[in-house]
PDB file of N, CA, C and O in Angstrom:
ATOM      1  N   UNK A   1      30.689 -34.644  35.016  1.00  0.00           N
ATOM      2  CA  UNK A   1      29.820 -33.817  34.049  1.00  0.00           C
ATOM      3  C   UNK A   1      30.116 -34.178  32.655  1.00  0.00           C
ATOM      4  O   UNK A   1      29.236 -34.125  31.797  1.00  0.00           O
ATOM      5  N   UNK A   2      31.446 -34.581  32.367  1.00  0.00           N
ATOM      6  CA  UNK A   2      31.751 -34.822  31.080  1.00  0.00           C
ATOM      7  C   UNK A   2      31.057 -36.230  30.658  1.00  0.00           C
ATOM      8  O   UNK A   2      30.798 -36.417  29.470  1.00  0.00           O
ATOM      9  N   UNK A   3      30.781 -37.143  31.554  1.00  0.00           N
ATOM     10  CA  UNK A   3      30.081 -38.354  31.310  1.00  0.00           C
ATOM     11  C   UNK A   3      28.681 -37.936  30.930  1.00  0.00           C
ATOM     12  O   UNK A   3      28.177 -38.470  29.942  1.00  0.00           O
ATOM     13  N   UNK A   4      28.011 -37.048  31.606  1.00  0.00           N
ATOM     14  CA  UNK A   4      26.714 -36.608  31.437  1.00  0.00           C
ATOM     15  C   UNK A   4      26.490 -36.112  30.007  1.00  0.00           C
ATOM     16  O   UNK A   4      25.430 -36.351  29.428  1.00  0.00           O
ATOM     17  N   UNK A   5      27.500 -35.412  29.424  1.00  0.00           N
ATOM     18  CA  UNK A   5      27.395 -34.962  28.059  1.00  0.00           C
ATOM     19  C   UNK A   5      27.201 -36.080  27.109  1.00  0.00           C
ATOM     20  O   UNK A   5      26.417 -35.963  26.167  1.00  0.00           O
ATOM     21  N   UNK A   6      27.912 -37.204  27.327  1.00  0.00           N
ATOM     22  CA  UNK A   6      27.822 -38.419  26.468  1.00  0.00           C
ATOM     23  C   UNK A   6      26.747 -39.408  26.833  1.00  0.00           C
ATOM     24  O   UNK A   6      26.700 -40.498  26.264  1.00  0.00           O
ATOM     25  N   UNK A   7      25.819 -39.040  27.832  1.00  0.00           N
ATOM     26  CA  UNK A   7      24.765 -39.783  28.242  1.00  0.00           C
ATOM     27  C   UNK A   7      25.030 -40.815  29.382  1.00  0.00           C
ATOM     28  O   UNK A   7      24.201 -41.689  29.635  1.00  0.00           O
ATOM     29  N   UNK A   8      26.157 -40.698  30.036  1.00  0.00           N
ATOM     30  CA  UNK A   8      26.505 -41.617  31.110  1.00  0.00           C
ATOM     31  C   UNK A   8      26.514 -40.745  32.469  1.00  0.00           C
ATOM     32  O   UNK A   8      26.872 -39.569  32.527  1.00  0.00           O
ATOM     33  N   UNK A   9      26.085 -41.480  33.487  1.00  0.00           N
ATOM     34  CA  UNK A   9      26.081 -40.836  34.735  1.00  0.00           C
ATOM     35  C   UNK A   9      26.560 -41.801  35.752  1.00  0.00           C
ATOM     36  O   UNK A   9      25.744 -42.529  36.316  1.00  0.00           O
ATOM     37  N   UNK A  10      27.908 -41.864  36.047  1.00  0.00           N
ATOM     38  CA  UNK A  10      28.406 -42.733  37.032  1.00  0.00           C
ATOM     39  C   UNK A  10      27.891 -42.419  38.387  1.00  0.00           C
ATOM     40  O   UNK A  10      27.674 -41.233  38.638  1.00  0.00           O
ATOM     41  N   UNK A  11      27.677 -43.268  39.248  1.00  0.00           N
ATOM     42  CA  UNK A  11      26.930 -43.064  40.515  1.00  0.00           C
ATOM     43  C   UNK A  11      27.979 -42.211  41.453  1.00  0.00           C
ATOM     44  O   UNK A  11      27.524 -41.483  42.334  1.00  0.00           O
ATOM     45  N   UNK A  12      29.220 -42.308  41.266  1.00  0.00           N
ATOM     46  CA  UNK A  12      30.213 -41.480  42.008  1.00  0.00           C
ATOM     47  C   UNK A  12      30.073 -39.886  41.648  1.00  0.00           C
ATOM     48  O   UNK A  12      30.550 -39.012  42.373  1.00  0.00           O
ATOM     49  N   UNK A  13      29.427 -39.647  40.552  1.00  0.00           N
ATOM     50  CA  UNK A  13      29.402 -38.349  40.086  1.00  0.00           C
ATOM     51  C   UNK A  13      28.108 -37.652  40.427  1.00  0.00           C
ATOM     52  O   UNK A  13      27.948 -36.466  40.137  1.00  0.00           O
ATOM     53  N   UNK A  14      27.144 -38.396  41.062  1.00  0.00           N
ATOM     54  CA  UNK A  14      25.913 -37.760  41.322  1.00  0.00           C
ATOM     55  C   UNK A  14      25.876 -36.544  42.200  1.00  0.00           C
ATOM     56  O   UNK A  14      25.066 -35.647  41.967  1.00  0.00           O
ATOM     57  N   UNK A  15      26.729 -36.478  43.210  1.00  0.00           N
ATOM     58  CA  UNK A  15      26.939 -35.371  44.050  1.00  0.00           C
ATOM     59  C   UNK A  15      27.309 -34.064  43.291  1.00  0.00           C
ATOM     60  O   UNK A  15      26.694 -33.007  43.429  1.00  0.00           O
ATOM     61  N   UNK A  16      28.393 -34.253  42.464  1.00  0.00           N
ATOM     62  CA  UNK A  16      28.843 -33.139  41.600  1.00  0.00           C
ATOM     63  C   UNK A  16      27.827 -32.593  40.593  1.00  0.00           C
ATOM     64  O   UNK A  16      27.706 -31.399  40.318  1.00  0.00           O
ATOM     65  N   UNK A  17      27.143 -33.549  40.096  1.00  0.00           N
ATOM     66  CA  UNK A  17      26.024 -33.189  39.171  1.00  0.00           C
ATOM     67  C   UNK A  17      24.888 -32.457  39.898  1.00  0.00           C
ATOM     68  O   UNK A  17      24.424 -31.434  39.393  1.00  0.00           O
ATOM     69  N   UNK A  18      24.457 -32.894  40.965  1.00  0.00           N
ATOM     70  CA  UNK A  18      23.597 -32.308  41.792  1.00  0.00           C
ATOM     71  C   UNK A  18      23.996 -30.818  42.173  1.00  0.00           C
ATOM     72  O   UNK A  18      23.188 -29.889  42.143  1.00  0.00           O
ATOM     73  N   UNK A  19      25.220 -30.704  42.505  1.00  0.00           N
ATOM     74  CA  UNK A  19      25.694 -29.381  42.851  1.00  0.00           C
ATOM     75  C   UNK A  19      25.626 -28.375  41.606  1.00  0.00           C
ATOM     76  O   UNK A  19      25.209 -27.221  41.704  1.00  0.00           O
ATOM     77  N   UNK A  20      26.069 -28.937  40.474  1.00  0.00           N
ATOM     78  CA  UNK A  20      26.101 -28.050  39.202  1.00  0.00           C
ATOM     79  C   UNK A  20      24.706 -27.672  38.864  1.00  0.00           C
ATOM     80  O   UNK A  20      24.500 -26.513  38.504  1.00  0.00           O
ATOM     81  N   UNK A  21      23.635 -28.594  38.946  1.00  0.00           N
ATOM     82  CA  UNK A  21      22.321 -28.207  38.589  1.00  0.00           C
ATOM     83  C   UNK A  21      21.520 -27.441  39.664  1.00  0.00           C
ATOM     84  O   UNK A  21      20.440 -26.892  39.448  1.00  0.00           O
ATOM     85  N   UNK A  22      22.131 -27.464  40.777  1.00  0.00           N
ATOM     86  CA  UNK A  22      21.472 -26.600  41.925  1.00  0.00           C
ATOM     87  C   UNK A  22      21.730 -25.167  41.816  1.00  0.00           C
ATOM     88  O   UNK A  22      21.007 -24.357  42.396  1.00  0.00           O
ATOM     89  N   UNK A  23      22.858 -24.771  41.007  1.00  0.00           N
ATOM     90  CA  UNK A  23      23.183 -23.412  40.699  1.00  0.00           C
ATOM     91  C   UNK A  23      22.092 -22.861  39.676  1.00  0.00           C
ATOM     92  O   UNK A  23      22.099 -23.250  38.508  1.00  0.00           O
ATOM     93  N   UNK A  24      21.232 -22.022  40.106  1.00  0.00           N
ATOM     94  CA  UNK A  24      20.263 -21.430  39.211  1.00  0.00           C
ATOM     95  C   UNK A  24      20.186 -19.928  39.649  1.00  0.00           C
ATOM     96  O   UNK A  24      20.102 -19.654  40.846  1.00  0.00           O
ATOM     97  N   UNK A  25      20.213 -18.983  38.714  1.00  0.00           N
ATOM     98  CA  UNK A  25      20.193 -17.593  39.063  1.00  0.00           C
ATOM     99  C   UNK A  25      18.796 -17.060  38.518  1.00  0.00           C
ATOM    100  O   UNK A  25      18.235 -17.503  37.515  1.00  0.00           O
ATOM    101  N   UNK A  26      18.328 -16.050  39.327  1.00  0.00           N
ATOM    102  CA  UNK A  26      17.072 -15.526  39.063  1.00  0.00           C
ATOM    103  C   UNK A  26      17.157 -14.018  39.004  1.00  0.00           C
ATOM    104  O   UNK A  26      17.899 -13.441  39.799  1.00  0.00           O
ATOM    105  N   UNK A  27      16.474 -13.362  38.151  1.00  0.00           N
ATOM    106  CA  UNK A  27      16.372 -11.875  38.078  1.00  0.00           C
ATOM    107  C   UNK A  27      14.906 -11.633  38.553  1.00  0.00           C
ATOM    108  O   UNK A  27      13.927 -11.999  37.901  1.00  0.00           O
ATOM    109  N   UNK A  28      14.843 -10.971  39.772  1.00  0.00           N
ATOM    110  CA  UNK A  28      13.594 -10.840  40.394  1.00  0.00           C
ATOM    111  C   UNK A  28      12.935 -12.160  40.509  1.00  0.00           C
ATOM    112  O   UNK A  28      13.387 -12.936  41.352  1.00  0.00           O
ATOM    113  N   UNK A  29      11.932 -12.523  39.784  1.00  0.00           N
ATOM    114  CA  UNK A  29      11.149 -13.743  39.929  1.00  0.00           C
ATOM    115  C   UNK A  29      11.281 -14.715  38.829  1.00  0.00           C
ATOM    116  O   UNK A  29      10.666 -15.781  38.837  1.00  0.00           O
ATOM    117  N   UNK A  30      12.163 -14.320  37.781  1.00  0.00           N
ATOM    118  CA  UNK A  30      12.218 -15.146  36.669  1.00  0.00           C
ATOM    119  C   UNK A  30      13.648 -15.814  36.457  1.00  0.00           C
ATOM    120  O   UNK A  30      14.647 -15.208  36.845  1.00  0.00           O
ATOM    121  N   UNK A  31      13.740 -16.909  35.917  1.00  0.00           N
ATOM    122  CA  UNK A  31      14.922 -17.642  35.706  1.00  0.00           C
ATOM    123  C   UNK A  31      15.809 -16.817  34.783  1.00  0.00           C
ATOM    124  O   UNK A  31      15.337 -16.269  33.786  1.00  0.00           O
ATOM    125  N   UNK A  32      17.079 -16.730  35.113  1.00  0.00           N
ATOM    126  CA  UNK A  32      18.061 -15.927  34.246  1.00  0.00           C
ATOM    127  C   UNK A  32      19.061 -16.944  33.707  1.00  0.00           C
ATOM    128  O   UNK A  32      19.930 -17.355  34.477  1.00  0.00           O
ATOM    129  N   UNK A  33      19.014 -17.374  32.485  1.00  0.00           N
ATOM    130  CA  UNK A  33      20.017 -18.284  31.955  1.00  0.00           C
ATOM    131  C   UNK A  33      21.397 -17.810  31.826  1.00  0.00           C
ATOM    132  O   UNK A  33      22.337 -18.590  31.979  1.00  0.00           O
ATOM    133  N   UNK A  34      21.569 -16.550  31.547  1.00  0.00           N
ATOM    134  CA  UNK A  34      22.924 -15.962  31.371  1.00  0.00           C
ATOM    135  C   UNK A  34      23.656 -16.007  32.693  1.00  0.00           C
ATOM    136  O   UNK A  34      24.827 -16.386  32.719  1.00  0.00           O
ATOM    137  N   UNK A  35      23.017 -15.634  33.803  1.00  0.00           N
ATOM    138  CA  UNK A  35      23.677 -15.608  35.067  1.00  0.00           C
ATOM    139  C   UNK A  35      23.868 -17.069  35.529  1.00  0.00           C
ATOM    140  O   UNK A  35      24.879 -17.415  36.142  1.00  0.00           O
ATOM    141  N   UNK A  36      22.931 -17.858  35.236  1.00  0.00           N
ATOM    142  CA  UNK A  36      23.105 -19.312  35.581  1.00  0.00           C
ATOM    143  C   UNK A  36      24.320 -19.848  34.967  1.00  0.00           C
ATOM    144  O   UNK A  36      25.114 -20.522  35.622  1.00  0.00           O
ATOM    145  N   UNK A  37      24.505 -19.547  33.621  1.00  0.00           N
ATOM    146  CA  UNK A  37      25.718 -19.996  32.910  1.00  0.00           C
ATOM    147  C   UNK A  37      27.007 -19.392  33.579  1.00  0.00           C
ATOM    148  O   UNK A  37      28.005 -20.092  33.751  1.00  0.00           O
ATOM    149  N   UNK A  38      26.961 -18.278  33.894  1.00  0.00           N
ATOM    150  CA  UNK A  38      28.195 -17.691  34.605  1.00  0.00           C
ATOM    151  C   UNK A  38      28.462 -18.346  35.944  1.00  0.00           C
ATOM    152  O   UNK A  38      29.623 -18.561  36.290  1.00  0.00           O
ATOM    153  N   UNK A  39      27.421 -18.677  36.720  1.00  0.00           N
ATOM    154  CA  UNK A  39      27.624 -19.452  38.020  1.00  0.00           C
ATOM    155  C   UNK A  39      28.286 -20.786  37.777  1.00  0.00           C
ATOM    156  O   UNK A  39      29.242 -21.189  38.441  1.00  0.00           O
ATOM    157  N   UNK A  40      27.707 -21.462  36.761  1.00  0.00           N
ATOM    158  CA  UNK A  40      28.215 -22.855  36.501  1.00  0.00           C
ATOM    159  C   UNK A  40      29.581 -22.776  35.865  1.00  0.00           C
ATOM    160  O   UNK A  40      30.403 -23.657  36.116  1.00  0.00           O
ATOM    161  N   UNK A  41      29.874 -21.781  35.060  1.00  0.00           N
ATOM    162  CA  UNK A  41      31.222 -21.656  34.497  1.00  0.00           C
ATOM    163  C   UNK A  41      32.164 -21.416  35.690  1.00  0.00           C
ATOM    164  O   UNK A  41      33.269 -21.955  35.643  1.00  0.00           O
ATOM    165  N   UNK A  42      31.841 -20.668  36.746  1.00  0.00           N
ATOM    166  CA  UNK A  42      32.721 -20.404  37.862  1.00  0.00           C
ATOM    167  C   UNK A  42      32.910 -21.735  38.613  1.00  0.00           C
ATOM    168  O   UNK A  42      34.003 -22.036  39.092  1.00  0.00           O
ATOM    169  N   UNK A  43      31.937 -22.445  38.697  1.00  0.00           N
ATOM    170  CA  UNK A  43      32.039 -23.835  39.464  1.00  0.00           C
ATOM    171  C   UNK A  43      32.966 -24.698  38.683  1.00  0.00           C
ATOM    172  O   UNK A  43      33.855 -25.294  39.291  1.00  0.00           O
ATOM    173  N   UNK A  44      32.837 -24.831  37.294  1.00  0.00           N
ATOM    174  CA  UNK A  44      33.690 -25.815  36.726  1.00  0.00           C
ATOM    175  C   UNK A  44      35.151 -25.203  36.576  1.00  0.00           C
ATOM    176  O   UNK A  44      36.113 -25.962  36.452  1.00  0.00           O
ATOM    177  N   UNK A  45      35.294 -23.924  36.587  1.00  0.00           N
ATOM    178  CA  UNK A  45      36.574 -23.209  36.573  1.00  0.00           C
ATOM    179  C   UNK A  45      37.406 -23.584  37.755  1.00  0.00           C
ATOM    180  O   UNK A  45      38.630 -23.457  37.705  1.00  0.00           O
ATOM    181  N   UNK A  46      36.758 -24.069  38.881  1.00  0.00           N
ATOM    182  CA  UNK A  46      37.644 -24.379  40.061  1.00  0.00           C
ATOM    183  C   UNK A  46      38.388 -25.562  39.890  1.00  0.00           C
ATOM    184  O   UNK A  46      39.270 -25.810  40.712  1.00  0.00           O
ATOM    185  N   UNK A  47      38.166 -26.363  38.916  1.00  0.00           N
ATOM    186  CA  UNK A  47      38.894 -27.664  38.556  1.00  0.00           C
ATOM    187  C   UNK A  47      40.022 -27.298  37.597  1.00  0.00           C
ATOM    188  O   UNK A  47      39.802 -27.220  36.388  1.00  0.00           O
ATOM    189  N   UNK A  48      41.257 -27.068  38.132  1.00  0.00           N
ATOM    190  CA  UNK A  48      42.253 -26.667  37.271  1.00  0.00           C
ATOM    191  C   UNK A  48      42.668 -27.767  36.162  1.00  0.00           C
ATOM    192  O   UNK A  48      43.183 -27.425  35.097  1.00  0.00           O
ATOM    193  N   UNK A  49      42.420 -29.039  36.478  1.00  0.00           N
ATOM    194  CA  UNK A  49      42.776 -30.098  35.579  1.00  0.00           C
ATOM    195  C   UNK A  49      41.674 -30.408  34.455  1.00  0.00           C
ATOM    196  O   UNK A  49      41.863 -31.256  33.583  1.00  0.00           O
ATOM    197  N   UNK A  50      40.539 -29.664  34.554  1.00  0.00           N
ATOM    198  CA  UNK A  50      39.483 -29.898  33.645  1.00  0.00           C
ATOM    199  C   UNK A  50      39.862 -29.543  32.205  1.00  0.00           C
ATOM    200  O   UNK A  50      40.474 -28.490  32.023  1.00  0.00           O
ATOM    201  N   UNK A  51      39.560 -30.309  31.189  1.00  0.00           N
ATOM    202  CA  UNK A  51      39.877 -30.042  29.816  1.00  0.00           C
ATOM    203  C   UNK A  51      38.887 -28.914  29.392  1.00  0.00           C
ATOM    204  O   UNK A  51      37.673 -29.070  29.517  1.00  0.00           O
ATOM    205  N   UNK A  52      39.418 -27.817  28.906  1.00  0.00           N
ATOM    206  CA  UNK A  52      38.580 -26.744  28.417  1.00  0.00           C
ATOM    207  C   UNK A  52      37.532 -27.162  27.376  1.00  0.00           C
ATOM    208  O   UNK A  52      36.403 -26.673  27.353  1.00  0.00           O
ATOM    209  N   UNK A  53      37.949 -28.050  26.556  1.00  0.00           N
ATOM    210  CA  UNK A  53      36.971 -28.495  25.494  1.00  0.00           C
ATOM    211  C   UNK A  53      35.750 -29.171  26.110  1.00  0.00           C
ATOM    212  O   UNK A  53      34.609 -28.911  25.726  1.00  0.00           O
ATOM    213  N   UNK A  54      36.036 -30.086  27.120  1.00  0.00           N
ATOM    214  CA  UNK A  54      34.954 -30.718  27.830  1.00  0.00           C
ATOM    215  C   UNK A  54      34.092 -29.642  28.564  1.00  0.00           C
ATOM    216  O   UNK A  54      32.863 -29.670  28.494  1.00  0.00           O
ATOM    217  N   UNK A  55      34.748 -28.727  29.245  1.00  0.00           N
ATOM    218  CA  UNK A  55      34.025 -27.587  29.973  1.00  0.00           C
ATOM    219  C   UNK A  55      33.016 -26.901  28.996  1.00  0.00           C
ATOM    220  O   UNK A  55      31.828 -26.711  29.255  1.00  0.00           O
ATOM    221  N   UNK A  56      33.637 -26.563  27.860  1.00  0.00           N
ATOM    222  CA  UNK A  56      32.689 -25.861  26.896  1.00  0.00           C
ATOM    223  C   UNK A  56      31.616 -26.805  26.432  1.00  0.00           C
ATOM    224  O   UNK A  56      30.510 -26.300  26.238  1.00  0.00           O
ATOM    225  N   UNK A  57      31.761 -28.097  26.223  1.00  0.00           N
ATOM    226  CA  UNK A  57      30.632 -28.901  25.769  1.00  0.00           C
ATOM    227  C   UNK A  57      29.615 -28.980  26.944  1.00  0.00           C
ATOM    228  O   UNK A  57      28.414 -28.910  26.687  1.00  0.00           O
ATOM    229  N   UNK A  58      30.031 -29.116  28.164  1.00  0.00           N
ATOM    230  CA  UNK A  58      29.102 -29.249  29.262  1.00  0.00           C
ATOM    231  C   UNK A  58      28.292 -27.914  29.358  1.00  0.00           C
ATOM    232  O   UNK A  58      27.074 -27.968  29.532  1.00  0.00           O
ATOM    233  N   UNK A  59      28.931 -26.740  29.251  1.00  0.00           N
ATOM    234  CA  UNK A  59      28.321 -25.464  29.378  1.00  0.00           C
ATOM    235  C   UNK A  59      27.377 -25.238  28.171  1.00  0.00           C
ATOM    236  O   UNK A  59      26.321 -24.630  28.348  1.00  0.00           O
ATOM    237  N   UNK A  60      27.688 -25.660  27.073  1.00  0.00           N
ATOM    238  CA  UNK A  60      26.865 -25.456  25.868  1.00  0.00           C
ATOM    239  C   UNK A  60      25.605 -26.337  25.979  1.00  0.00           C
ATOM    240  O   UNK A  60      24.563 -25.937  25.460  1.00  0.00           O
ATOM    241  N   UNK A  61      25.645 -27.428  26.581  1.00  0.00           N
ATOM    242  CA  UNK A  61      24.623 -28.379  26.681  1.00  0.00           C
ATOM    243  C   UNK A  61      23.717 -28.136  27.898  1.00  0.00           C
ATOM    244  O   UNK A  61      22.501 -28.306  27.810  1.00  0.00           O
ATOM    245  N   UNK A  62      24.319 -27.732  29.049  1.00  0.00           N
ATOM    246  CA  UNK A  62      23.682 -27.723  30.233  1.00  0.00           C
ATOM    247  C   UNK A  62      23.784 -26.389  31.064  1.00  0.00           C
ATOM    248  O   UNK A  62      23.221 -26.237  32.148  1.00  0.00           O
ATOM    249  N   UNK A  63      24.549 -25.456  30.454  1.00  0.00           N
ATOM    250  CA  UNK A  63      24.843 -24.209  31.201  1.00  0.00           C
ATOM    251  C   UNK A  63      23.672 -23.431  31.391  1.00  0.00           C
ATOM    252  O   UNK A  63      23.521 -22.809  32.443  1.00  0.00           O
ATOM    253  N   UNK A  64      22.774 -23.399  30.428  1.00  0.00           N
ATOM    254  CA  UNK A  64      21.619 -22.355  30.566  1.00  0.00           C
ATOM    255  C   UNK A  64      20.357 -23.052  30.785  1.00  0.00           C
ATOM    256  O   UNK A  64      19.324 -22.400  30.631  1.00  0.00           O
ATOM    257  N   UNK A  65      20.287 -24.244  31.112  1.00  0.00           N
ATOM    258  CA  UNK A  65      19.092 -24.864  31.579  1.00  0.00           C
ATOM    259  C   UNK A  65      18.802 -24.865  33.112  1.00  0.00           C
ATOM    260  O   UNK A  65      19.692 -25.007  33.951  1.00  0.00           O
ATOM    261  N   UNK A  66      17.548 -24.704  33.393  1.00  0.00           N
ATOM    262  CA  UNK A  66      17.095 -24.648  34.766  1.00  0.00           C
ATOM    263  C   UNK A  66      17.206 -26.001  35.398  1.00  0.00           C
ATOM    264  O   UNK A  66      16.614 -26.952  34.886  1.00  0.00           O
ATOM    265  N   UNK A  67      17.920 -26.145  36.468  1.00  0.00           N
ATOM    266  CA  UNK A  67      18.131 -27.454  37.063  1.00  0.00           C
ATOM    267  C   UNK A  67      17.221 -27.687  38.172  1.00  0.00           C
ATOM    268  O   UNK A  67      17.264 -28.749  38.792  1.00  0.00           O
TER     269      UNK A  67
END
């Protein structure tokens, strides 16, 4: 995901990127960006070695968009 922020998508990262963008939350029938952000934050939080600065960049750019 850190590569995606800088415009690079290595082929070995496609699975992780697909998983990240598959997390979408809905409130009744409408997309809920806040809950989607929370789900994606939880996913990225599972990686203990992730740089918090990179995680924040990823979430600020892609955390609330519908995947």
